[in-house]
KEPA-789858 format. One line per field, with one value per residue (C-alpha): z, y, x; residue number from 1. Coordinates in nm, 2 decimals, decimal comma. Example, Ala and Ser with C-alpha at 12.3 -4.5 7.8 and 13.67 -1.06 7.14 Angstrom:
REM residues 2
c3 c(0,78; 0,71);
c2 c(-0,45; -0,11);
c1 c(1,23; 1,37);
resi c(1; 2);
REM end
This chain:
REM residues 359
c3 c(-8,74; -8,39; -8,12; -8,05; -7,74; -7,75; -7,56; -7,66; -7,41; -7,49; -7,61; -7,46; -7,41; -7,23; -7,03; -7,27; -7,05; -7,06; -7,44; -7,46; -7,24; -7,43; -7,75; -7,62; -7,51; -7,81; -8,02; -7,74; -7,38; -7,14; -7,07; -7,29; -7,64; -7,79; -7,77; -7,51; -7,81; -7,89; -7,54; -7,40; -7,12; -6,94; -6,96; -6,65; -6,81; -6,86; -6,52; -6,36; -6,57; -6,47; -6,10; -6,08; -6,25; -6,00; -5,70; -5,82; -5,87; -5,52; -5,39; -5,59; -5,47; -5,13; -5,23; -4,93; -4,96; -4,93; -5,28; -5,59; -5,88; -6,22; -6,56; -6,81; -7,17; -7,32; -7,21; -6,94; -7,15; -7,08; -6,71; -6,77; -6,80; -6,57; -6,27; -6,25; -6,36; -6,06; -5,80; -5,81; -5,87; -6,20; -6,18; -5,87; -5,82; -5,85; -5,81; -6,07; -6,07; -6,42; -6,47; -6,83; -7,14; -7,00; -6,68; -6,90; -7,10; -6,78; -6,66; -6,99; -6,98; -6,62; -6,73; -6,93; -6,61; -6,35; -6,24; -6,25; -6,03; -6,14; -5,80; -5,92; -6,26; -6,38; -6,72; -6,64; -6,68; -6,96; -6,71; -6,61; -6,24; -5,99; -5,79; -5,42; -5,33; -4,99; -4,83; -4,84; -5,22; -5,24; -5,26; -4,96; -5,18; -5,41; -5,46; -5,51; -5,62; -5,94; -6,02; -6,30; -6,11; -6,39; -6,70; -6,99; -7,22; -6,99; -6,78; -6,43; -6,15; -5,80; -5,55; -5,28; -5,32; -5,18; -4,86; -4,87; -4,70; -5,00; -5,19; -5,40; -5,76; -5,93; -6,29; -6,25; -6,61; -6,66; -6,32; -6,17; -6,08; -6,15; -5,80; -5,47; -5,39; -5,07; -5,23; -4,91; -4,98; -5,28; -5,31; -5,68; -5,90; -6,27; -6,53; -6,89; -6,92; -7,22; -7,03; -6,73; -6,73; -7,08; -7,42; -7,51; -7,46; -7,08; -6,82; -6,45; -6,19; -5,82; -5,63; -5,27; -5,26; -5,04; -5,33; -5,59; -5,63; -5,62; -5,99; -6,13; -6,38; -6,65; -6,64; -6,91; -6,78; -6,93; -6,74; -6,40; -6,16; -5,94; -6,23; -6,35; -6,00; -5,95; -6,28; -6,18; -6,48; -6,72; -6,79; -7,15; -7,31; -7,14; -7,32; -7,27; -7,43; -7,26; -6,92; -6,99; -7,08; -6,78; -6,57; -6,70; -6,62; -6,27; -6,21; -6,36; -6,13; -5,82; -5,93; -5,97; -5,61; -5,66; -5,71; -5,46; -5,67; -5,99; -5,82; -5,73; -6,09; -6,24; -6,00; -6,12; -6,49; -6,46; -6,24; -6,50; -6,77; -6,55; -6,45; -6,82; -6,88; -6,58; -6,70; -7,06; -7,24; -7,54; -7,39; -7,15; -6,93; -6,95; -6,61; -6,29; -6,07; -5,78; -6,01; -6,24; -6,35; -6,31; -6,60; -6,87; -6,92; -7,14; -7,28; -7,57; -7,80; -7,93; -8,27; -8,46; -8,70; -8,42; -8,27; -8,60; -8,64; -8,29; -8,34; -8,68; -8,54; -8,24; -8,47; -8,68; -8,37; -8,24; -8,01; -8,14; -8,04; -7,88; -8,06; -7,81; -7,81; -8,10; -7,85; -7,71; -7,94; -7,82; -7,70; -7,46; -7,33; -7,15; -6,90; -6,80; -6,63; -6,96; -7,04; -6,93; -6,79; -7,09; -7,31; -7,09; -7,09; -7,46; -7,49; -7,26; -7,45; -7,77; -7,62; -7,52; -7,87; -8,03; -7,81; -7,89; -8,26; -8,25; -7,93);
c2 c(4,31; 4,40; 4,14; 4,00; 3,85; 3,48; 3,27; 2,94; 2,65; 2,57; 2,66; 2,98; 3,35; 3,44; 3,76; 4,03; 4,14; 3,78; 3,77; 4,11; 4,00; 3,67; 3,88; 4,10; 3,79; 3,57; 3,64; 3,66; 3,56; 3,80; 3,68; 3,36; 3,49; 3,28; 3,21; 2,99; 2,77; 2,72; 2,67; 2,34; 2,21; 2,13; 2,49; 2,70; 2,95; 2,70; 2,54; 2,88; 2,93; 2,59; 2,63; 2,97; 2,84; 2,56; 2,80; 3,05; 2,78; 2,64; 2,99; 3,05; 2,72; 2,69; 2,35; 2,17; 2,02; 1,67; 1,71; 1,67; 1,92; 1,77; 1,94; 1,67; 1,62; 1,44; 1,66; 1,57; 1,27; 1,09; 1,13; 0,92; 0,63; 0,75; 0,78; 0,42; 0,28; 0,46; 0,46; 0,11; -0,24; -0,39; -0,55; -0,34; -0,12; 0,26; 0,48; 0,74; 1,02; 1,05; 1,42; 1,47; 1,36; 1,39; 1,20; 0,92; 0,91; 0,90; 0,60; 0,42; 0,45; 0,33; 0,02; -0,09; -0,13; -0,24; -0,24; 0,09; 0,16; 0,46; 0,58; 0,87; 1,00; 1,30; 1,15; 1,13; 1,50; 1,55; 1,62; 1,95; 1,91; 1,78; 1,48; 1,44; 1,18; 1,02; 0,76; 0,49; 0,50; 0,42; 0,06; -0,04; -0,17; 0,14; 0,28; 0,63; 0,84; 1,03; 1,35; 1,61; 1,94; 2,15; 2,02; 2,24; 2,09; 2,11; 2,42; 2,25; 2,27; 2,12; 2,40; 2,20; 1,89; 1,57; 1,44; 1,06; 0,80; 0,71; 0,92; 1,19; 1,25; 1,57; 1,67; 2,04; 2,12; 2,39; 2,54; 2,54; 2,89; 3,01; 2,94; 2,86; 2,50; 2,35; 2,12; 1,91; 1,80; 1,62; 1,35; 1,41; 1,70; 1,72; 1,99; 2,06; 2,41; 2,53; 2,69; 2,89; 2,83; 2,87; 2,71; 2,35; 2,10; 2,12; 1,92; 1,99; 1,71; 1,78; 1,45; 1,35; 1,20; 0,91; 0,78; 0,75; 0,49; 0,19; 0,14; -0,20; -0,28; -0,30; 0,08; 0,25; 0,47; 0,79; 0,71; 0,66; 0,94; 0,84; 0,84; 1,18; 1,32; 1,19; 1,35; 1,68; 1,64; 1,62; 1,25; 1,35; 1,70; 1,87; 2,11; 2,40; 2,69; 2,59; 2,58; 2,92; 3,08; 2,91; 3,06; 3,40; 3,34; 3,23; 3,55; 3,76; 3,61; 3,67; 4,03; 4,06; 3,93; 3,55; 3,29; 3,45; 3,77; 3,56; 3,38; 3,72; 3,84; 3,52; 3,53; 3,88; 3,78; 3,47; 3,65; 3,91; 3,65; 3,43; 3,74; 3,81; 3,45; 3,45; 3,77; 3,65; 3,49; 3,39; 3,24; 2,95; 2,84; 2,47; 2,40; 2,37; 2,68; 2,50; 2,35; 2,64; 2,68; 3,01; 2,91; 2,78; 2,92; 2,71; 2,82; 2,76; 2,94; 2,81; 2,69; 2,59; 2,88; 3,14; 2,97; 3,00; 3,36; 3,45; 3,29; 3,46; 3,80; 3,77; 3,68; 3,98; 4,19; 4,06; 3,78; 3,44; 3,07; 3,09; 2,79; 2,51; 2,17; 1,95; 1,69; 1,94; 2,23; 2,57; 2,84; 2,82; 3,12; 3,03; 3,29; 3,18; 3,42; 3,56; 3,69; 4,05; 4,16; 4,40; 4,09; 3,96; 4,31; 4,32; 3,98; 4,07; 4,39; 4,19; 3,93; 4,20; 4,35; 4,01; 3,92; 4,26; 4,19; 3,82; 3,76);
c1 c(-2,89; -3,02; -3,03; -3,38; -3,54; -3,47; -3,72; -3,56; -3,57; -3,21; -2,96; -3,09; -3,02; -2,70; -2,65; -2,53; -2,23; -2,10; -2,12; -1,95; -1,66; -1,62; -1,62; -1,33; -1,13; -1,21; -0,91; -0,66; -0,72; -0,54; -0,19; -0,22; -0,14; -0,42; -0,79; -0,94; -1,06; -0,69; -0,57; -0,43; -0,65; -0,32; -0,20; -0,18; -0,41; -0,69; -0,63; -0,69; -1,01; -1,15; -1,05; -1,22; -1,53; -1,56; -1,49; -1,75; -2,01; -1,94; -1,99; -2,31; -2,47; -2,30; -2,17; -2,00; -1,65; -1,79; -1,94; -1,74; -1,81; -1,75; -1,74; -1,83; -1,95; -2,24; -2,53; -2,78; -2,89; -2,56; -2,63; -2,94; -2,70; -2,42; -2,65; -2,76; -2,42; -2,26; -2,52; -2,68; -2,55; -2,63; -2,98; -3,06; -3,36; -3,41; -3,72; -3,82; -4,08; -4,24; -4,33; -4,25; -4,06; -3,71; -3,81; -3,94; -3,61; -3,41; -3,61; -3,58; -3,20; -3,19; -3,39; -3,08; -2,89; -3,15; -3,51; -3,70; -4,00; -4,21; -4,33; -4,55; -4,66; -4,86; -4,92; -5,29; -5,32; -5,06; -4,78; -4,95; -4,86; -4,60; -4,73; -4,64; -4,37; -4,38; -4,15; -4,41; -4,40; -4,03; -3,92; -3,72; -3,43; -3,42; -3,07; -3,20; -3,50; -3,46; -3,66; -3,66; -3,67; -3,81; -4,00; -3,92; -4,18; -4,48; -4,38; -4,39; -4,15; -4,09; -4,15; -3,97; -3,76; -3,90; -3,75; -3,72; -3,51; -3,30; -3,04; -3,21; -3,09; -3,21; -3,19; -3,19; -3,09; -3,35; -3,37; -3,02; -2,90; -3,26; -3,38; -3,22; -3,16; -3,01; -2,75; -2,74; -3,10; -2,97; -2,71; -2,65; -2,74; -2,68; -2,75; -2,68; -2,53; -2,73; -3,01; -2,88; -2,50; -2,35; -2,34; -2,42; -2,13; -2,09; -2,27; -2,22; -2,25; -2,25; -2,23; -2,17; -1,82; -1,93; -2,15; -1,88; -1,61; -1,85; -1,90; -1,83; -1,56; -1,83; -1,88; -1,68; -1,40; -1,56; -1,88; -1,72; -1,77; -1,48; -1,24; -1,36; -1,34; -0,98; -0,88; -1,05; -1,28; -0,98; -0,95; -0,97; -1,00; -1,29; -1,53; -1,29; -1,48; -1,81; -1,63; -1,48; -1,82; -1,99; -1,72; -1,80; -2,17; -2,09; -1,88; -2,16; -2,42; -2,21; -2,17; -2,55; -2,62; -2,61; -2,89; -3,13; -3,13; -3,18; -3,48; -3,63; -3,59; -3,73; -4,03; -4,09; -4,07; -4,28; -4,53; -4,58; -4,65; -4,87; -5,08; -5,13; -5,24; -5,48; -5,64; -5,68; -5,98; -5,78; -5,46; -5,47; -5,19; -5,09; -4,95; -5,15; -5,11; -4,95; -4,68; -4,60; -4,24; -4,05; -3,83; -4,06; -4,41; -4,63; -4,97; -5,21; -5,45; -5,78; -5,65; -5,34; -5,41; -5,40; -5,09; -4,91; -5,02; -4,90; -4,56; -4,52; -4,62; -4,39; -4,09; -4,16; -4,14; -3,81; -3,93; -3,81; -3,84; -4,18; -4,32; -4,40; -4,23; -4,34; -4,47; -4,74; -4,76; -4,88; -4,65; -4,35; -4,16; -3,84; -3,74; -3,39; -3,15; -3,03; -3,38; -3,42; -3,75; -3,79; -3,83; -4,12; -4,28; -4,27; -4,42; -4,71; -4,78; -4,79; -5,02; -5,27; -5,26; -5,30; -5,60; -5,76; -5,73; -5,82; -6,02);
resi c(1; 2; 3; 4; 5; 6; 7; 8; 9; 10; 11; 12; 13; 14; 15; 16; 17; 18; 19; 20; 21; 22; 23; 24; 25; 26; 27; 28; 29; 30; 31; 32; 33; 34; 35; 36; 37; 38; 39; 40; 41; 42; 43; 44; 45; 46; 47; 48; 49; 50; 51; 52; 53; 54; 55; 56; 57; 58; 59; 60; 61; 62; 63; 64; 65; 66; 67; 68; 69; 70; 71; 72; 73; 74; 75; 76; 77; 78; 79; 80; 81; 82; 83; 84; 85; 86; 87; 88; 89; 90; 91; 92; 93; 94; 95; 96; 97; 98; 99; 100; 101; 102; 103; 104; 105; 106; 107; 108; 109; 110; 111; 112; 113; 114; 115; 116; 117; 118; 119; 120; 121; 122; 123; 124; 125; 126; 127; 128; 129; 130; 131; 132; 133; 134; 135; 136; 137; 138; 139; 140; 141; 142; 143; 144; 145; 146; 147; 148; 149; 150; 151; 152; 153; 154; 155; 156; 157; 158; 159; 160; 161; 162; 163; 164; 165; 166; 167; 168; 169; 170; 171; 172; 173; 174; 175; 176; 177; 178; 179; 180; 181; 182; 183; 184; 185; 186; 187; 188; 189; 190; 191; 192; 193; 194; 195; 196; 197; 198; 199; 200; 201; 202; 203; 204; 205; 206; 207; 208; 209; 210; 211; 212; 213; 214; 215; 216; 217; 218; 219; 220; 221; 222; 223; 224; 225; 226; 227; 228; 229; 230; 231; 232; 233; 234; 235; 236; 237; 238; 239; 240; 241; 242; 243; 244; 245; 246; 247; 248; 249; 250; 251; 252; 253; 254; 255; 256; 257; 258; 259; 260; 261; 262; 263; 264; 265; 266; 267; 268; 269; 270; 271; 272; 273; 274; 275; 276; 277; 278; 279; 280; 281; 282; 283; 284; 285; 286; 287; 288; 289; 290; 291; 292; 293; 294; 295; 296; 297; 298; 299; 300; 301; 302; 303; 304; 305; 306; 307; 308; 309; 310; 311; 312; 313; 314; 315; 316; 317; 318; 319; 320; 321; 322; 323; 324; 325; 326; 327; 328; 329; 330; 331; 332; 333; 334; 335; 336; 337; 338; 339; 340; 341; 342; 343; 344; 345; 346; 347; 348; 349; 350; 351; 352; 353; 354; 355; 356; 357; 358; 359);
REM end
């Protein structure tokens, strides 16, 4: 079977050179005599893999030494709980921006630990835009402001990070390494790996060291940032193979020119698709122009029947996972770093043919 263009929102496409290298090393990692999947996380071979992965990520994102980098499990959804448990006292207050489904879930989990104030929401327009956040909206006693940097379901993205007078927590799961961020503008960044970094199973947390170590004794050991940092992310067995693949991705991105080059490529890919949408009479983009994501492009057709026909036809032509999220329907094309521009070009060509036949 030939490889197809995978537009999935996550787990998503990985760069082909990364998969090829992993394939070569799968049976026997060089110098180890066994696969990474069989390797002890305490072995010198894996310690080197993890250390290089962290060093390469620090280089890619220019992460200062006063930030800890953690390789954890549980997906970004576990961070919905870890953030409030570590950054605010139980019963305290935190500010949340509601820009989509995952932002709502994060706020719902935080409510189990303290008071949540929703400072802005774009629900009034079906989360099709990113609302502005200003300091006067933030409660004076808020421990932090939480944002979801890119909304995979609705295809919106923060063009710039809000600058407020409280610590900023950013869920960058679907945009990390896809555009340049100044890490120092955030106090904590977290991201599931399965979109731009590697396979599911790994979650990266980048947190200012001065913020950790204040969690109460009620916080379970596995959910304590300080404990995880002190153990260098190996309090228990970490997601070894996912860390290994992420390390290969980090090395590949450095070879390609780093995050700035990925942002340029992603702007080119998304620009090509948005131009096709703006010039179409059949397809309609879902996100407001000033809030469009360069990672997830969402759009609709006039009927469910046309949508189903479009997805079926795309699948038959080697373009899979274009069906929109069940919460909103329509079409979603995820253009993460692993998606080559050839995939987007093929999609645009197919859209033009489909419109000619059905418009």
